[in-house]
C-alpha positions in Angstrom: -59.6 -27.5 44.9 -59.5 -23.9 43.5 -56.7 -23.2 45.8 -54.8 -26.2 44.6 -55.4 -25.1 41.0 -54.2 -21.6 41.8 -51.1 -23.0 43.6 -50.4 -25.4 40.8 -50.7 -22.6 38.2 -48.4 -20.3 40.4 -45.8 -23.1 40.5 -45.8 -23.5 36.8 -45.7 -19.7 36.2 -42.9 -19.3 38.8 -40.9 -22.1 36.9 -41.5 -20.2 33.6 -40.2 -17.0 35.3 -37.2 -18.6 36.8 -36.4 -20.3 33.4 -36.7 -17.0 31.7 -34.6 -15.2 34.2 -31.8 -17.9 33.9 -32.0 -17.6 30.1 -31.6 -13.8 30.4 -28.7 -14.3 32.9 -27.0 -16.5 30.4 -27.4 -13.9 27.7 -26.0 -11.2 30.1 -23.0 -13.4 30.9 -22.6 -14.0 27.0 -22.7 -10.2 26.4 -20.3 -9.5 29.1 -17.8 -12.0 27.5 -18.3 -10.4 24.1 -17.8 -6.9 25.7 -14.5 -8.0 27.2 -13.4 -9.5 23.9 -14.3 -6.2 22.2 -12.4 -4.2 24.9 -9.3 -6.4 24.3 -9.6 -6.0 20.5 -10.0 -2.2 20.8 -6.9 -2.1 23.1 -4.9 -4.1 20.5 -6.1 -1.7 17.7 -5.0 1.3 19.7 -1.6 -0.2 20.1 -1.4 -0.8 16.4 -2.8 2.8 15.7 0.0 4.2 17.9 2.6 2.2 16.2 1.3 3.4 12.8 1.4 7.0 13.9 5.0 6.6 15.2 5.9 5.0 11.9 4.2 7.8 9.9 6.1 10.4 12.0 9.4 8.6 11.4 8.8 8.3 7.7 7.9 12.0 7.5 11.1 13.0 9.3 13.2 10.7 7.0 11.6 12.2 4.0 12.5 15.7 5.2 16.1 14.6 5.2 16.2 12.7 2.0 13.6 11.1 -0.3 14.0 7.5 -1.3 14.8 8.6 -4.8 17.5 10.9 -3.4 18.9 8.1 -1.3 19.0 5.7 -4.3 20.9 8.4 -6.3 23.3 9.0 -3.5 24.1 5.2 -3.2 24.7 5.2 -7.0 26.9 8.3 -6.7 28.9 6.7 -3.9 29.3 3.5 -5.9 30.6 5.5 -9.0 33.0 7.5 -6.7 34.4 4.2 -5.4 34.9 3.0 -9.0 36.6 6.3 -9.8 38.8 6.1 -6.7 39.9 2.6 -7.7 40.7 3.6 -11.2 42.5 6.8 -10.1 44.7 4.9 -7.7 45.5 2.3 -10.3 46.5 5.0 -12.8 48.6 6.8 -10.2 50.4 3.5 -9.3 51.1 2.7 -13.1 52.4 6.3 -13.7 54.6 6.1 -10.6 55.9 2.6 -11.7 56.7 4.0 -15.2 58.4 7.0 -13.8 60.4 4.8 -11.4 61.4 2.6 -14.4 62.2 5.7 -16.5 64.4 7.1 -13.6 66.2 3.7 -13.3 66.8 3.5 -17.0 68.1 7.1 -17.0 70.7 6.2 -14.2 71.5 2.9 -15.9 72.3 4.6 -19.3 74.4 7.5 -17.8 
């Protein structure tokens, strides 16, 4: 009877140990899944960090060529030059037309 009691106690204890081992195994599997997710997120962050570094390097190189303010002023200057060119061509055409008319009138009255 003592043997049966010990055997029955051992069976209960072994069931508890197995249940605890299964619980720990599930916890390890869950941790492994979380570790894989973290590794994936870290890899994504490294890609974003590399992109940010490249973008920073490009911005630095562009700023060495011309600052955004200088580019804005250059665009404004080009626009003003286009307007001036249009006005100068118009004035030149008007002067040429007046000169042609004046020459025609001189030939006509001679």
